[in-house]
All heavy atoms as a GROMACS GRO file, in nm:
protein
  505
    1MET      N    1  -1.159  -0.876   0.323
    1MET     CA    2  -1.125  -0.955   0.206
    1MET      C    3  -0.983  -0.920   0.165
    1MET      O    4  -0.946  -0.802   0.158
    1MET     CB    5  -1.223  -0.921   0.094
    1MET     CG    6  -1.186  -0.986  -0.038
    1MET     SD    7  -1.315  -0.964  -0.161
    1MET     CE    8  -1.242  -0.834  -0.259
    2TYR      N    9  -0.904  -1.022   0.140
    2TYR     CA   10  -0.768  -1.002   0.092
    2TYR      C   11  -0.767  -0.987  -0.059
    2TYR      O   12  -0.833  -1.062  -0.130
    2TYR     CB   13  -0.678  -1.120   0.130
    2TYR     CG   14  -0.636  -1.119   0.273
    2TYR    CD1   15  -0.708  -1.187   0.370
    2TYR    CD2   16  -0.524  -1.048   0.314
    2TYR    CE1   17  -0.670  -1.185   0.503
    2TYR    CE2   18  -0.485  -1.045   0.446
    2TYR     CZ   19  -0.558  -1.115   0.540
    2TYR     OH   20  -0.519  -1.111   0.672
    3VAL      N   21  -0.692  -0.887  -0.108
    3VAL     CA   22  -0.671  -0.874  -0.252
    3VAL      C   23  -0.537  -0.934  -0.291
    3VAL      O   24  -0.513  -0.961  -0.408
    3VAL     CB   25  -0.681  -0.728  -0.300
    3VAL    CG1   26  -0.822  -0.675  -0.280
    3VAL    CG2   27  -0.580  -0.638  -0.234
    4CYS      N   28  -0.450  -0.954  -0.193
    4CYS     CA   29  -0.320  -1.018  -0.216
    4CYS      C   30  -0.282  -1.096  -0.091
    4CYS      O   31  -0.256  -1.037   0.014
    4CYS     CB   32  -0.214  -0.914  -0.248
    4CYS     SG   33  -0.050  -0.985  -0.279
    5VAL      N   34  -0.279  -1.226  -0.104
    5VAL     CA   35  -0.248  -1.311   0.011
    5VAL      C   36  -0.098  -1.309   0.042
    5VAL      O   37  -0.059  -1.294   0.158
    5VAL     CB   38  -0.297  -1.455  -0.013
    5VAL    CG1   39  -0.255  -1.546   0.100
    5VAL    CG2   40  -0.448  -1.456  -0.029
    6CYS      N   41  -0.014  -1.319  -0.060
    6CYS     CA   42   0.130  -1.327  -0.032
    6CYS      C   43   0.186  -1.197   0.026
    6CYS      O   44   0.280  -1.200   0.104
    6CYS     CB   45   0.208  -1.370  -0.157
    6CYS     SG   46   0.205  -1.257  -0.294
    7LYS      N   47   0.125  -1.084  -0.007
    7LYS     CA   48   0.166  -0.955   0.050
    7LYS      C   49   0.080  -0.918   0.170
    7LYS      O   50   0.108  -0.821   0.239
    7LYS     CB   51   0.157  -0.844  -0.054
    7LYS     CG   52   0.253  -0.858  -0.169
    7LYS     CD   53   0.392  -0.821  -0.124
    7LYS     CE   54   0.487  -0.820  -0.242
    7LYS     NZ   55   0.616  -0.766  -0.206
    8GLY      N   56  -0.028  -0.992   0.194
    8GLY     CA   57  -0.115  -0.966   0.308
    8GLY      C   58  -0.192  -0.836   0.298
    8GLY      O   59  -0.213  -0.768   0.398
    9VAL      N   60  -0.236  -0.801   0.177
    9VAL     CA   61  -0.306  -0.675   0.154
    9VAL      C   62  -0.457  -0.698   0.153
    9VAL      O   63  -0.508  -0.776   0.073
    9VAL     CB   64  -0.263  -0.610   0.021
    9VAL    CG1   65  -0.336  -0.478  -0.001
    9VAL    CG2   66  -0.113  -0.590   0.017
   10ARG      N   67  -0.525  -0.631   0.242
   10ARG     CA   68  -0.672  -0.636   0.246
   10ARG      C   69  -0.729  -0.527   0.157
   10ARG      O   70  -0.666  -0.424   0.134
   10ARG     CB   71  -0.721  -0.615   0.388
   10ARG     CG   72  -0.683  -0.726   0.482
   10ARG     CD   73  -0.733  -0.690   0.623
   10ARG     NE   74  -0.692  -0.788   0.718
   10ARG     CZ   75  -0.769  -0.889   0.758
   10ARG    NH1   76  -0.890  -0.903   0.711
   10ARG    NH2   77  -0.723  -0.977   0.846
   11LEU      N   78  -0.852  -0.550   0.110
   11LEU     CA   79  -0.919  -0.451   0.028
   11LEU      C   80  -0.928  -0.318   0.101
   11LEU      O   81  -0.904  -0.212   0.043
   11LEU     CB   82  -1.058  -0.500  -0.014
   11LEU     CG   83  -1.143  -0.406  -0.098
   11LEU    CD1   84  -1.072  -0.368  -0.227
   11LEU    CD2   85  -1.280  -0.467  -0.126
   12SER      N   86  -0.960  -0.322   0.229
   12SER     CA   87  -0.972  -0.197   0.306
   12SER      C   88  -0.840  -0.120   0.310
   12SER      O   89  -0.839   0.003   0.302
   12SER     CB   90  -1.020  -0.227   0.448
   12SER     OG   91  -0.930  -0.314   0.515
   13GLU      N   92  -0.728  -0.191   0.317
   13GLU     CA   93  -0.597  -0.125   0.316
   13GLU      C   94  -0.567  -0.066   0.179
   13GLU      O   95  -0.512   0.045   0.169
   13GLU     CB   96  -0.488  -0.224   0.354
   13GLU     CG   97  -0.499  -0.275   0.495
   13GLU     CD   98  -0.409  -0.393   0.523
   13GLU    OE1   99  -0.392  -0.480   0.435
   13GLU    OE2  100  -0.356  -0.396   0.635
   14ALA      N  101  -0.603  -0.138   0.074
   14ALA     CA  102  -0.582  -0.088  -0.062
   14ALA      C  103  -0.666   0.037  -0.086
   14ALA      O  104  -0.619   0.132  -0.150
   14ALA     CB  105  -0.615  -0.196  -0.163
   15VAL      N  106  -0.787   0.039  -0.033
   15VAL     CA  107  -0.875   0.155  -0.048
   15VAL      C  108  -0.815   0.275   0.026
   15VAL      O  109  -0.811   0.387  -0.028
   15VAL     CB  110  -1.017   0.125   0.002
   15VAL    CG1  111  -1.101   0.250   0.013
   15VAL    CG2  112  -1.084   0.022  -0.088
   16GLU      N  113  -0.770   0.255   0.147
   16GLU     CA  114  -0.710   0.365   0.224
   16GLU      C  115  -0.589   0.423   0.154
   16GLU      O  116  -0.572   0.545   0.148
   16GLU     CB  117  -0.675   0.320   0.366
   16GLU     CG  118  -0.795   0.306   0.456
   16GLU     CD  119  -0.876   0.435   0.467
   16GLU    OE1  120  -0.818   0.543   0.492
   16GLU    OE2  121  -0.998   0.428   0.450
   17SER      N  122  -0.502   0.338   0.102
   17SER     CA  123  -0.384   0.390   0.033
   17SER      C  124  -0.422   0.456  -0.098
   17SER      O  125  -0.358   0.552  -0.141
   17SER     CB  126  -0.280   0.279   0.009
   17SER     OG  127  -0.324   0.189  -0.089
   18ALA      N  128  -0.529   0.409  -0.162
   18ALA     CA  129  -0.574   0.468  -0.288
   18ALA      C  130  -0.624   0.611  -0.267
   18ALA      O  131  -0.618   0.692  -0.359
   18ALA     CB  132  -0.683   0.382  -0.351
   19LYS      N  133  -0.671   0.642  -0.150
   19LYS     CA  134  -0.714   0.778  -0.122
   19LYS      C  135  -0.598   0.877  -0.132
   19LYS      O  136  -0.617   0.992  -0.166
   19LYS     CB  137  -0.776   0.786   0.019
   19LYS     CG  138  -0.909   0.716   0.030
   19LYS     CD  139  -0.961   0.723   0.172
   19LYS     CE  140  -1.091   0.646   0.187
   19LYS     NZ  141  -1.137   0.646   0.328
   20ARG      N  142  -0.479   0.829  -0.106
   20ARG     CA  143  -0.360   0.914  -0.111
   20ARG      C  144  -0.281   0.896  -0.240
   20ARG      O  145  -0.227   0.992  -0.293
   20ARG     CB  146  -0.268   0.883   0.008
   20ARG     CG  147  -0.329   0.913   0.142
   20ARG     CD  148  -0.234   0.882   0.257
   20ARG     NE  149  -0.185   0.746   0.262
   20ARG     CZ  150  -0.253   0.641   0.309
   20ARG    NH1  151  -0.376   0.658   0.353
   20ARG    NH2  152  -0.200   0.521   0.311
   21ARG      N  153  -0.273   0.774  -0.289
   21ARG     CA  154  -0.183   0.744  -0.400
   21ARG      C  155  -0.253   0.711  -0.531
   21ARG      O  156  -0.188   0.694  -0.632
   21ARG     CB  157  -0.094   0.628  -0.361
   21ARG     CG  158  -0.013   0.660  -0.235
   21ARG     CD  159   0.103   0.574  -0.222
   21ARG     NE  160   0.180   0.580  -0.346
   21ARG     CZ  161   0.303   0.541  -0.357
   21ARG    NH1  162   0.364   0.493  -0.253
   21ARG    NH2  163   0.366   0.546  -0.471
   22GLY      N  164  -0.384   0.695  -0.527
   22GLY     CA  165  -0.458   0.660  -0.647
   22GLY      C  166  -0.484   0.511  -0.653
   22GLY      O  167  -0.422   0.432  -0.582
   23SER      N  168  -0.577   0.474  -0.740
   23SER     CA  169  -0.617   0.333  -0.749
   23SER      C  170  -0.590   0.272  -0.885
   23SER      O  171  -0.640   0.164  -0.915
   23SER     CB  172  -0.766   0.320  -0.716
   23SER     OG  173  -0.842   0.394  -0.810
   24SER      N  174  -0.510   0.338  -0.964
   24SER     CA  175  -0.476   0.281  -1.095
   24SER      C  176  -0.394   0.154  -1.075
   24SER      O  177  -0.331   0.136  -0.970
   24SER     CB  178  -0.395   0.381  -1.178
   24SER     OG  179  -0.265   0.396  -1.123
   25PRO      N  180  -0.396   0.066  -1.172
   25PRO     CA  181  -0.313  -0.055  -1.160
   25PRO      C  182  -0.167  -0.022  -1.131
   25PRO      O  183  -0.103  -0.088  -1.049
   25PRO     CB  184  -0.330  -0.123  -1.296
   25PRO     CG  185  -0.466  -0.080  -1.342
   25PRO     CD  186  -0.477   0.063  -1.294
   26GLU      N  187  -0.116   0.082  -1.195
   26GLU     CA  188   0.024   0.120  -1.174
   26GLU      C  189   0.048   0.166  -1.030
   26GLU      O  190   0.148   0.131  -0.969
   26GLU     CB  191   0.064   0.231  -1.272
   26GLU     CG  192   0.066   0.187  -1.416
   26GLU     CD  193  -0.074   0.177  -1.479
   26GLU    OE1  194  -0.170   0.242  -1.430
   26GLU    OE2  195  -0.088   0.102  -1.576
   27ALA      N  196  -0.046   0.246  -0.976
   27ALA     CA  197  -0.033   0.293  -0.838
   27ALA      C  198  -0.040   0.177  -0.740
   27ALA      O  199   0.037   0.172  -0.643
   27ALA     CB  200  -0.142   0.396  -0.807
   28LEU      N  201  -0.129   0.083  -0.764
   28LEU     CA  202  -0.140  -0.033  -0.675
   28LEU      C  203  -0.013  -0.119  -0.680
   28LEU      O  204   0.036  -0.163  -0.576
   28LEU     CB  205  -0.262  -0.117  -0.712
   28LEU     CG  206  -0.398  -0.052  -0.687
   28LEU    CD1  207  -0.509  -0.138  -0.745
   28LEU    CD2  208  -0.419  -0.028  -0.540
   29LYS      N  209   0.040  -0.141  -0.799
   29LYS     CA  210   0.164  -0.219  -0.812
   29LYS      C  211   0.277  -0.152  -0.737
   29LYS      O  212   0.352  -0.218  -0.664
   29LYS     CB  213   0.203  -0.235  -0.960
   29LYS     CG  214   0.123  -0.336  -1.034
   29LYS     CD  215   0.180  -0.364  -1.171
   29LYS     CE  216   0.147  -0.252  -1.266
   29LYS     NZ  217   0.180  -0.284  -1.406
   30GLU      N  218   0.290  -0.022  -0.754
   30GLU     CA  219   0.398   0.052  -0.690
   30GLU      C  220   0.382   0.055  -0.538
   30GLU      O  221   0.477   0.033  -0.463
   30GLU     CB  222   0.403   0.195  -0.743
   30GLU     CG  223   0.516   0.276  -0.687
   30GLU     CD  224   0.517   0.416  -0.743
   30GLU    OE1  225   0.520   0.431  -0.867
   30GLU    OE2  226   0.514   0.512  -0.663
   31THR      N  227   0.261   0.079  -0.492
   31THR     CA  228   0.235   0.090  -0.348
   31THR      C  229   0.258  -0.042  -0.276
   31THR      O  230   0.320  -0.046  -0.170
   31THR     CB  231   0.090   0.137  -0.324
   31THR    OG1  232   0.071   0.263  -0.387
   31THR    CG2  233   0.060   0.149  -0.175
   32TRP      N  234   0.206  -0.150  -0.332
   32TRP     CA  235   0.207  -0.279  -0.262
   32TRP      C  236   0.311  -0.378  -0.312
   32TRP      O  237   0.326  -0.485  -0.256
   32TRP     CB  238   0.067  -0.342  -0.268
   32TRP     CG  239  -0.032  -0.256  -0.199
   32TRP    CD1  240  -0.125  -0.174  -0.257
   32TRP    CD2  241  -0.048  -0.238  -0.059
   32TRP    NE1  242  -0.197  -0.107  -0.161
   32TRP    CE2  243  -0.152  -0.146  -0.038
   32TRP    CE3  244   0.016  -0.292   0.053
   32TRP    CZ2  245  -0.192  -0.105   0.088
   32TRP    CZ3  246  -0.026  -0.252   0.178
   32TRP    CH2  247  -0.128  -0.160   0.196
   33GLY      N  248   0.381  -0.344  -0.418
   33GLY     CA  249   0.487  -0.432  -0.467
   33GLY      C  250   0.435  -0.561  -0.528
   33GLY      O  251   0.497  -0.667  -0.516
   34PHE      N  252   0.319  -0.552  -0.594
   34PHE     CA  253   0.262  -0.672  -0.655
   34PHE      C  254   0.350  -0.732  -0.763
   34PHE      O  255   0.332  -0.847  -0.800
   34PHE     CB  256   0.124  -0.642  -0.715
   34PHE     CG  257   0.017  -0.611  -0.613
   34PHE    CD1  258  -0.091  -0.534  -0.648
   34PHE    CD2  259   0.024  -0.659  -0.484
   34PHE    CE1  260  -0.192  -0.505  -0.557
   34PHE    CE2  261  -0.075  -0.632  -0.391
   34PHE     CZ  262  -0.184  -0.554  -0.428
   35ASP      N  263   0.446  -0.655  -0.814
   35ASP     CA  264   0.535  -0.707  -0.916
   35ASP      C  265   0.676  -0.734  -0.863
   35ASP      O  266   0.768  -0.757  -0.938
   35ASP     CB  267   0.540  -0.614  -1.038
   35ASP     CG  268   0.582  -0.473  -1.005
   35ASP    OD1  269   0.593  -0.439  -0.885
   35ASP    OD2  270   0.602  -0.395  -1.098
   36ASP      N  271   0.693  -0.733  -0.731
   36ASP     CA  272   0.821  -0.764  -0.669
   36ASP      C  273   0.856  -0.912  -0.689
   36ASP      O  274   0.769  -0.994  -0.714
   36ASP     CB  275   0.819  -0.736  -0.519
   36ASP     CG  276   0.816  -0.587  -0.487
   36ASP    OD1  277   0.834  -0.505  -0.579
   36ASP    OD2  278   0.794  -0.554  -0.368
   37ALA      N  279   0.982  -0.943  -0.673
   37ALA     CA  280   1.030  -1.080  -0.691
   37ALA      C  281   0.968  -1.177  -0.590
   37ALA      O  282   0.954  -1.295  -0.620
   37ALA     CB  283   1.182  -1.084  -0.679
   38ASP      N  284   0.930  -1.127  -0.472
   38ASP     CA  285   0.874  -1.216  -0.370
   38ASP      C  286   0.722  -1.234  -0.383
   38ASP      O  287   0.661  -1.304  -0.304
   38ASP     CB  288   0.909  -1.168  -0.230
   38ASP     CG  289   0.847  -1.034  -0.194
   38ASP    OD1  290   0.810  -0.958  -0.286
   38ASP    OD2  291   0.837  -1.005  -0.073
   39ALA      N  292   0.661  -1.171  -0.483
   39ALA     CA  293   0.517  -1.186  -0.505
   39ALA      C  294   0.491  -1.307  -0.594
   39ALA      O  295   0.569  -1.338  -0.683
   39ALA     CB  296   0.460  -1.060  -0.571
   40CYS      N  297   0.379  -1.374  -0.570
   40CYS     CA  298   0.348  -1.496  -0.646
   40CYS      C  299   0.299  -1.466  -0.788
   40CYS      O  300   0.304  -1.550  -0.875
   40CYS     CB  301   0.245  -1.581  -0.573
   40CYS     SG  302   0.078  -1.513  -0.570
   41GLY      N  303   0.246  -1.345  -0.811
   41GLY     CA  304   0.203  -1.305  -0.945
   41GLY      C  305   0.053  -1.311  -0.968
   41GLY      O  306   0.004  -1.259  -1.068
   42ARG      N  307  -0.022  -1.371  -0.880
   42ARG     CA  308  -0.167  -1.380  -0.899
   42ARG      C  309  -0.232  -1.242  -0.899
   42ARG      O  310  -0.318  -1.214  -0.981
   42ARG     CB  311  -0.231  -1.468  -0.792
   42ARG     CG  312  -0.199  -1.613  -0.810
   42ARG     CD  313  -0.269  -1.697  -0.707
   42ARG     NE  314  -0.228  -1.836  -0.724
   42ARG     CZ  315  -0.232  -1.924  -0.628
   42ARG    NH1  316  -0.277  -1.890  -0.508
   42ARG    NH2  317  -0.192  -2.047  -0.649
   43CYS      N  318  -0.192  -1.158  -0.807
   43CYS     CA  319  -0.250  -1.024  -0.800
   43CYS      C  320  -0.215  -0.945  -0.925
   43CYS      O  321  -0.299  -0.873  -0.978
   43CYS     CB  322  -0.198  -0.950  -0.677
   43CYS     SG  323  -0.237  -1.036  -0.525
   44LEU      N  324  -0.093  -0.958  -0.969
   44LEU     CA  325  -0.051  -0.887  -1.088
   44LEU      C  326  -0.131  -0.931  -1.210
   44LEU      O  327  -0.167  -0.849  -1.294
   44LEU     CB  328   0.099  -0.909  -1.112
   44LEU     CG  329   0.166  -0.817  -1.211
   44LEU    CD1  330   0.147  -0.671  -1.175
   44LEU    CD2  331   0.315  -0.850  -1.218
   45ASN      N  332  -0.164  -1.060  -1.216
   45ASN     CA  333  -0.245  -1.112  -1.326
   45ASN      C  334  -0.387  -1.057  -1.324
   45ASN      O  335  -0.454  -1.057  -1.426
   45ASN     CB  336  -0.250  -1.264  -1.322
   45ASN     CG  337  -0.118  -1.327  -1.358
   45ASN    OD1  338  -0.035  -1.268  -1.423
   45ASN    ND2  339  -0.099  -1.450  -1.312
   46HIS      N  340  -0.433  -1.012  -1.208
   46HIS     CA  341  -0.569  -0.961  -1.192
   46HIS      C  342  -0.571  -0.815  -1.146
   46HIS      O  343  -0.670  -0.769  -1.088
   46HIS     CB  344  -0.646  -1.047  -1.091
   46HIS     CG  345  -0.655  -1.190  -1.132
   46HIS    ND1  346  -0.740  -1.234  -1.230
   46HIS    CD2  347  -0.585  -1.298  -1.091
   46HIS    CE1  348  -0.724  -1.364  -1.246
   46HIS    NE2  349  -0.631  -1.406  -1.164
   47ILE      N  350  -0.465  -0.742  -1.177
   47ILE     CA  351  -0.450  -0.606  -1.126
   47ILE      C  352  -0.561  -0.512  -1.175
   47ILE      O  353  -0.605  -0.424  -1.101
   47ILE     CB  354  -0.310  -0.550  -1.158
   47ILE    CG1  355  -0.282  -0.425  -1.076
   47ILE    CG2  356  -0.294  -0.524  -1.307
   47ILE    CD1  357  -0.261  -0.449  -0.931
   48GLU      N  358  -0.609  -0.533  -1.296
   48GLU     CA  359  -0.718  -0.448  -1.347
   48GLU      C  360  -0.845  -0.467  -1.262
   48GLU      O  361  -0.912  -0.370  -1.228
   48GLU     CB  362  -0.749  -0.480  -1.494
   48GLU     CG  363  -0.637  -0.444  -1.590
   48GLU     CD  364  -0.619  -0.295  -1.608
   48GLU    OE1  365  -0.717  -0.220  -1.591
   48GLU    OE2  366  -0.506  -0.254  -1.638
   49ARG      N  367  -0.876  -0.591  -1.230
   49ARG     CA  368  -0.995  -0.621  -1.149
   49ARG      C  369  -0.980  -0.567  -1.007
   49ARG      O  370  -1.073  -0.513  -0.949
   49ARG     CB  371  -1.021  -0.772  -1.148
   49ARG     CG  372  -1.144  -0.811  -1.073
   49ARG     CD  373  -1.269  -0.758  -1.141
   49ARG     NE  374  -1.386  -0.800  -1.067
   49ARG     CZ  375  -1.487  -0.721  -1.038
   49ARG    NH1  376  -1.489  -0.597  -1.079
   49ARG    NH2  377  -1.588  -0.765  -0.969
   50ILE      N  378  -0.862  -0.580  -0.951
   50ILE     CA  379  -0.837  -0.527  -0.817
   50ILE      C  380  -0.854  -0.375  -0.818
   50ILE      O  381  -0.917  -0.318  -0.729
   50ILE     CB  382  -0.696  -0.566  -0.767
   50ILE    CG1  383  -0.688  -0.717  -0.746
   50ILE    CG2  384  -0.661  -0.491  -0.639
   50ILE    CD1  385  -0.548  -0.770  -0.722
   51SER      N  386  -0.804  -0.311  -0.920
   51SER     CA  387  -0.819  -0.167  -0.934
   51SER      C  388  -0.967  -0.129  -0.942
   51SER      O  389  -1.010  -0.032  -0.879
   51SER     CB  390  -0.745  -0.120  -1.060
   51SER     OG  391  -0.766   0.017  -1.082
   52GLN      N  392  -1.044  -0.206  -1.014
   52GLN     CA  393  -1.188  -0.180  -1.024
   52GLN      C  394  -1.257  -0.197  -0.889
   52GLN      O  395  -1.344  -0.117  -0.853
   52GLN     CB  396  -1.252  -0.272  -1.127
   52GLN     CG  397  -1.212  -0.242  -1.269
   52GLN     CD  398  -1.260  -0.348  -1.366
   52GLN    OE1  399  -1.305  -0.455  -1.327
   52GLN    NE2  400  -1.247  -0.318  -1.495
   53LEU      N  401  -1.220  -0.300  -0.815
   53LEU     CA  402  -1.277  -0.321  -0.682
   53LEU      C  403  -1.247  -0.204  -0.589
   53LEU      O  404  -1.334  -0.159  -0.515
   53LEU     CB  405  -1.224  -0.450  -0.620
   53LEU     CG  406  -1.280  -0.580  -0.674
   53LEU    CD1  407  -1.202  -0.698  -0.617
   53LEU    CD2  408  -1.427  -0.593  -0.640
   54VAL      N  409  -1.124  -0.158  -0.593
   54VAL     CA  410  -1.085  -0.044  -0.511
   54VAL      C  411  -1.166   0.079  -0.549
   54VAL      O  412  -1.217   0.151  -0.463
   54VAL     CB  413  -0.933  -0.018  -0.520
   54VAL    CG1  414  -0.895   0.113  -0.454
   54VAL    CG2  415  -0.855  -0.134  -0.459
   55GLU      N  416  -1.181   0.103  -0.678
   55GLU     CA  417  -1.260   0.217  -0.726
   55GLU      C  418  -1.405   0.207  -0.678
   55GLU      O  419  -1.462   0.306  -0.633
   55GLU     CB  420  -1.257   0.225  -0.879
   55GLU     CG  421  -1.135   0.291  -0.934
   55GLU     CD  422  -1.125   0.438  -0.898
   55GLU    OE1  423  -1.228   0.509  -0.901
   55GLU    OE2  424  -1.014   0.481  -0.866
   56LEU      N  425  -1.464   0.089  -0.690
   56LEU     CA  426  -1.602   0.071  -0.645
   56LEU      C  427  -1.615   0.100  -0.496
   56LEU      O  428  -1.711   0.163  -0.452
   56LEU     CB  429  -1.650  -0.070  -0.676
   56LEU     CG  430  -1.679  -0.102  -0.822
   56LEU    CD1  431  -1.706  -0.251  -0.839
   56LEU    CD2  432  -1.796  -0.020  -0.872
   57LYS      N  433  -1.521   0.053  -0.420
   57LYS     CA  434  -1.524   0.077  -0.276
   57LYS      C  435  -1.507   0.225  -0.245
   57LYS      O  436  -1.576   0.279  -0.159
   57LYS     CB  437  -1.413  -0.005  -0.208
   57LYS     CG  438  -1.424  -0.013  -0.060
   57LYS     CD  439  -1.538  -0.100  -0.017
   57LYS     CE  440  -1.528  -0.127   0.130
   57LYS     NZ  441  -1.642  -0.199   0.180
   58LEU      N  442  -1.419   0.292  -0.318
   58LEU     CA  443  -1.400   0.436  -0.300
   58LEU      C  444  -1.527   0.513  -0.332
   58LEU      O  445  -1.559   0.612  -0.267
   58LEU     CB  446  -1.286   0.487  -0.388
   58LEU     CG  447  -1.145   0.462  -0.340
   58LEU    CD1  448  -1.045   0.497  -0.449
   58LEU    CD2  449  -1.115   0.539  -0.214
   59GLU      N  450  -1.598   0.469  -0.432
   59GLU     CA  451  -1.721   0.535  -0.472
   59GLU      C  452  -1.840   0.496  -0.385
   59GLU      O  453  -1.948   0.550  -0.400
   59GLU     CB  454  -1.752   0.501  -0.618
   59GLU     CG  455  -1.651   0.557  -0.716
   59GLU     CD  456  -1.668   0.504  -0.856
   59GLU    OE1  457  -1.767   0.432  -0.882
   59GLU    OE2  458  -1.583   0.536  -0.941
   60GLY      N  459  -1.820   0.400  -0.295
   60GLY     CA  460  -1.926   0.357  -0.206
   60GLY      C  461  -2.026   0.263  -0.274
   60GLY      O  462  -2.134   0.240  -0.221
   61LEU      N  463  -1.989   0.208  -0.390
   61LEU     CA  464  -2.080   0.122  -0.463
   61LEU      C  465  -2.069  -0.024  -0.422
   61LEU      O  466  -2.160  -0.102  -0.445
   61LEU     CB  467  -2.053   0.135  -0.614
   61LEU     CG  468  -2.077   0.274  -0.671
   61LEU    CD1  469  -2.035   0.276  -0.817
   61LEU    CD2  470  -2.221   0.317  -0.656
   62LEU      N  471  -1.957  -0.060  -0.363
   62LEU     CA  472  -1.936  -0.196  -0.319
   62LEU      C  473  -1.977  -0.205  -0.173
   62LEU      O  474  -1.909  -0.148  -0.087
   62LEU     CB  475  -1.790  -0.238  -0.338
   62LEU     CG  476  -1.754  -0.382  -0.314
   62LEU    CD1  477  -1.826  -0.472  -0.415
   62LEU    CD2  478  -1.604  -0.401  -0.328
   63VAL      N  479  -2.086  -0.268  -0.146
   63VAL     CA  480  -2.138  -0.275  -0.009
   63VAL      C  481  -2.100  -0.406   0.057
   63VAL      O  482  -2.089  -0.510  -0.009
   63VAL     CB  483  -2.290  -0.256  -0.004
   63VAL    CG1  484  -2.328  -0.115  -0.044
   63VAL    CG2  485  -2.362  -0.357  -0.090
   64LYS      N  486  -2.082  -0.400   0.186
   64LYS     CA  487  -2.048  -0.519   0.263
   64LYS      C  488  -2.173  -0.601   0.288
   64LYS      O  489  -2.277  -0.548   0.324
   64LYS     CB  490  -1.987  -0.476   0.396
   64LYS     CG  491  -1.898  -0.574   0.457
   64LYS     CD  492  -1.835  -0.513   0.580
   64LYS     CE  493  -1.713  -0.590   0.621
   64LYS     NZ  494  -1.649  -0.533   0.736
   65ARG      N  495  -2.163  -0.731   0.268
   65ARG     CA  496  -2.278  -0.820   0.293
   65ARG      C  497  -2.251  -0.908   0.411
   65ARG      O  498  -2.150  -0.944   0.446
   65ARG     CB  499  -2.306  -0.906   0.171
   65ARG     CG  500  -2.358  -0.822   0.059
   65ARG     CD  501  -2.398  -0.909  -0.054
   65ARG     NE  502  -2.455  -0.823  -0.157
   65ARG     CZ  503  -2.483  -0.861  -0.277
   65ARG    NH1  504  -2.460  -0.983  -0.314
   65ARG    NH2  505  -2.534  -0.779  -0.363
   0.00000   0.00000   0.00000
């Protein structure tokens, strides 16, 4: 599942980077450049939810169906 189409970031990639850099909205923005000029802004508008998804995946609560 993609969490950012314009940057091509998959949830699995965001989870892996969160293991090293953290999963806070600020860490995700910094790591993936969701607030860069070339980003469309959709991810930034939903950064709190993306952060929650990453946290759930890290905790093993989000299962693949």
